[in-house]
N, C-alpha and C positions, 0 to 999 in steps of 0.2 A: 357719401360713405366715409366718415372721418376715421382716422386711425385711433382706435379706442385705448391704446396703451400709453398715450402721451400724458406726462405728468406736468400739466400746465401750472400747478401751484409753485413749482420750483423755477418756472421761467419768468421771473420778474424782469420787467423792462426798465433799464436804467434811463436817466434823463437824456443821455446821448442817443439811446435807441429810440426813445419817444420822438425826438426831433428827426432822426433818420427815417423812421417809418411813418411819418406824418400822413403821407398820401394813402397809405394803407389804413391807418387808424380812422380816417374819416369815411371809409367805405363801410356801409352798414353790414355787408357780407363778411368783412374781415374784423374791423374794430380792434380794440385792445385784446379781447379774448382770442381772436383769430391770430393776432400777431404773437401772442404767447404760445399758441399751438405751433406756429412755425418755428419759434425759438426752441420749443421742446422736442421738435422732430429731428430724426436722423435719416439721412438718405445716402445710399451707396451708389456711386456712379461707376459703372463698369465700362472703362475706357475714358481716356482724357484726350480724345482726338476731335473729329469733326462734330459729332453730336455732343460729346462731353464738354465741348467749349461753351456753347450757349447754356447748357444745363448748369454747369458750374457757375458761370457768371450770373445768371438770372436767379438761381436758387440762393446763391450767396447774397446778392443784392436784396432779395426778398426777405432775408433774415432767417432762413433755415439754420437751426442752431449747430448742427453737426453734419459735415459732408465727409464721406469716405470716398477715396479715389483708388481704383484698381487699374494699374498700367505697369508695363515693364519696358516700354520703348523710350527712345530718345528723340528729341525734336530734329526733324530733317527739313531741309529747305523746301522740299516739295509739300510739306504739311502746311506751310504758311498761307497757301491759297485759300484755305477754308478753316483751319484750326486757329481761331482768333484768340484762344487762350494763351498762345505762345507768340513770341516776337522774334525778329531777326537776331537779337542779342542772345536768344535762347538756343539757337541751333547747336546741336551737340550735347545739350544738357538733358538729363532725364526729364521726361514730360511731367512727372509728379512734382519735381522741384519747381519747375516753371509754373505749373498750375497752382501750387501752394502759394507762391509769391504773388501771383495775380489775384487769387481769391482774397488773400489777406489785404491787398491793396484796395479791392472793391469793398470789403467789409471786414474790418479787424475783429468784429464780435463773433465771427463764425469759427468754430473749431474744425480743423482739417485733419483727418486721419489718412495717412499714406500707406497703401498696401502695394509695395513695389514687387509684383510677382505676376505670373501668368495664372489666371484663375483655372483651377483643375478640379477633377473629381475628389482629389485628396484634400483640398483646402477650402472648397466653396462653402461647405457647411460649418466651417470654423469662422467664416467672415460674415456671410449673409444674415444669420440670425441676430447679429449685433445691431441691425438697423431696422427701422420701421418700414422703409420702402427701398426698392431697388429700381434704378433707372438704367436699362440696358441700352448702351450705345455701341455695341460691338458690330463687327463687320464680317463675321464668319459663322457658318451654321453650327459647328461643334459647340462654340461658346454660347450661342443662343439657346440651344437645347439644354446645355449644362445649366445656364442661368435659370431657365424656366423650371427645370426639374428641381433644382436646389430651392427655388422660391416656393414651389408647391410643397415640398417636403418640410420646409421651415415655416410655412404659413405666412410668408411675406409677399405682399403684392408687388408685381413687376410691371413698371411702366415701360413699355417696349417701343422702340422706333428703329427704322432702317431706312437707308437711302441708297440710290443707285442712279447715276447719270442725272436725269431731271425729275425723278420720281421719289416719293417717300411714303412711308406707312407709320401709323401710330396707333397703339391700342393699350389697354390695361389688362394684364393677365394675372391670374392667381388671386383675384379678390374673392372674398367669401361668396360662394354661390355662382361665381362667374367662370367663364372658360379660361383656358391657358393656351400657350403657344402650340401645343400638340393638338388641340382642337382645330386650330387653323391649318397647321401643317403637320399631319400625322407622320409623314416620312420626309427626310431631307431629299433634295433633288439629286440626281446622279452626279458624281464628282465631275467638275469641269463644265457642267451644263450652264450654270449661272456664274458669269465672271465676277470677280471682285471689283471694288471701286478702283483698285490699282490697275486692273486690266481694262475695265470698261469706262473709267473716268467718272467724275461727279462735278456738277456745277458748283462753283465755290460758295455761292450764297445758300444753296439748298440745305446744308446742315444747320445754318442759322434759322431758316424757316421751320424746318421739321423739329429741330432741337428746342426751339422756343415753344412750340406746341407741346412737346414732351414735358418741358418744364411746367407749363400751364397745368397739365394733367397731374403732375406731382403735387403742385400747390393745391389744386382742387381736392385731391385725395386727403391731404393733411387737414384742410379747413373743413371738409365735409360740405362743400357748396357745389351748386351746379349739377351737371350730369356728366360724370367721368365716362371715358370710352370703355366701359365694362360691357362686354358682349357686342362691341362694335369695332370695326377696323376702319380707320380714316385713311383714304387714299388721296395722295396729293400729286398733281401733275403741274410742275412749275411752268412748262412751256405753254400750256393752255390756261394756266392759273385757274385750275378747276379742282374742286374738292368733292369727293363722294364718300358715302359711308356704307359699308357692308355689315350685315349681321353675322356674328360669330356665335354659334350655339355649342353647348357642351355635348361631347360625344360620349355616350355610355360605354363605348369600347376604348376610351382613352386609356393607354397603358399605365399612366401614373395617377390620374384623377378620376377614372371611370368607375363603373360599378364593381368591377373585379380587377383592381390594379395588379399588373405584373411587375412593375418597376417599383421597388420599395427602397432602393438605395441608388446612389449615383453610379453610372456606368462609364464605359470607355466611349466617350463621345466622338473622338476622332475615328475610331473604328466604326461606330454607328453611322457616321456620315461618309465613311469610305474615303476620306482625304487626310490621312496621317501627315503630320508636319514634322520636319526636322530642320532645326536651325533657321526657321522662317521660310524655307523653300519647300516646294512640294516634293514629297518623297515618292518615288516612282515604284510601281510594281516590279518585282524582281524578274518577271517574265518579259519585260520590255528592255531590249538591249540598249546600252547607252555608250556614248563616247564623252570624254571630258573636254572642256574648252582648251585645256593644255594640249591634248592630243590633236584636236582639230587645228590649233594654231601651229603646232610643230609640223603637221603634214602640209599645211599651206606654205610654210617656210621652205619645206623640202620639195615643193612643186608637185605633190601628188594628192591634192585635196579631193575629198569626195564631193559629190553634188549636194549642195546645201539648199534645202527647201524651208521657206519661212511660212508658218501657218497662222501668223497674226493678222490683224486687220491692216489695210493699207496705211491708215493714219499712224499706226504704231511704228511701221517701218520708216515713216518720215521722221519720227522722233529718234529712234535708235536703230542704226543700220550696221550689221556686221558682215555685209557682203554676200547676201544670199543669191543663189542663181535663179530662183523663182519664188514667187509669193502666191499662195492660194490659201485663203482663210480656212481654218479647220471646219467651220460650219458648212463650207461649200465643197470640201475635198471629196466626199463620197460621190458627188455628181460630176466632179471634174478630174477624176483620176486619169482619164485619157489624155488630159492636157499636160500632165507631168512630162517634162522634156527629157527626163532620164529614162532609160530602159528598165524593165522590171528586175533584171539581174545586175544592174549597175549599183555601185555603192552609194547610198543616199543617207544623209544626216538631216534630221528634221529639227527645227528649233522654233521656240516661241519666247515669251518673256521670262518665264520661270521654269519651264520644263513640263508643266501639267498638260497644256493643250497639245503640245508636240508628242507627248506620250500616247494620248488618245489617237493622234494621227498615225503614229507608228503602228499601233495595234490594227487600225483600220486598213493600212496599206499592206501589212503582212497577211491579213485575212483576204485581201484582194489579189495576192500572188506576188507582191514585191518581196523578194527573198533576202535582200541585203540592205536593210534599212534600220537605222538606229536613232535614238533620241539624244539630243545635245543636253547633257545634264546641267541644270541651272539656267539655261537659256541666255538671253542677253544680260540678265542680272549678273550671272557668273562671269560672262565675258568682260563686262565693265569692271568687275571687282578684281579679276585675276589676270586679265590680258591687257585691256586697254581702257583706262579710266576716263578717256575722252569720250567713250560711248555713253550717252546719257542714260540714267536710270529713271524709271517712271512707275 
């Protein structure tokens, strides 16, 4: 299914490009005409991180004529384990600047558009219609639903991929007659149920594996060759090195692309997913009482600290420890409340990495009869940033 809007007549290949793409040109499925299609194509990469790295590198190397990059983050040392678009010298730089320099080094014939912003309902339809394809490399549900809906409304196919720990998924959504992300996932999971890669981790090579497959699907869509993953979801398990494919069918009740769509414009996706964000940290429900890291620190200094319960995984506590009195993972807390060493009327502060899981734990404990329990706002991230920078962030 080729992209029908490509103007290949204007995509003349220079002598330098003919030499550069020689191995493509001798492929009957690509040839000179296919390479001109690649040069005429434009692809928007949402995210310049783990998946965006192999996407950007291989699409640039393949000769896709225009790449757009959406990101607003800076390169952090913890990114370098998997985000091969950036190097040690780039730590602290905006990812878009680092990505542009690397792409231009790979292929100076590629035009690079930088969109240094968070993609939102207010700007998505200003950007996405400018491109022939979108490659979604995001790591959160609000943006995935936003990208999906914007692509459906704009009529732009969305080559989707996601990664977590040792597993990945790839599909093509929003192609003419094909399903979209809401056919696969009609509703987002409850807030906090699915941990992010920052909380659950990711094997460093996994984005390379999955992102390269994602780039392959983009190229197939541009060339109109092979069988793109339209109506199919590819599941990848790196531990067993197994691949399986599930069928994805269109749902007539899909709210944006079904028979009677109820979504005709972009909505508030953070509210839809129930996980509003503020300054990169989870914003907690007002009903959950909180204490700040400054308050906890001051009370420790004064010798009257509350009981501190850590609800992260044990391996997380080994990475960053702020002196909890007890550790019970939030997933096990409901069954292990009797093990909490503090009494129900004792003052208890619960913490995790960012404050999201601990907020859930506070709600659970209050419902179980713990009357004096509060959430540590910002978790270990806030403690590292505001109290003790020696505590690692992860």
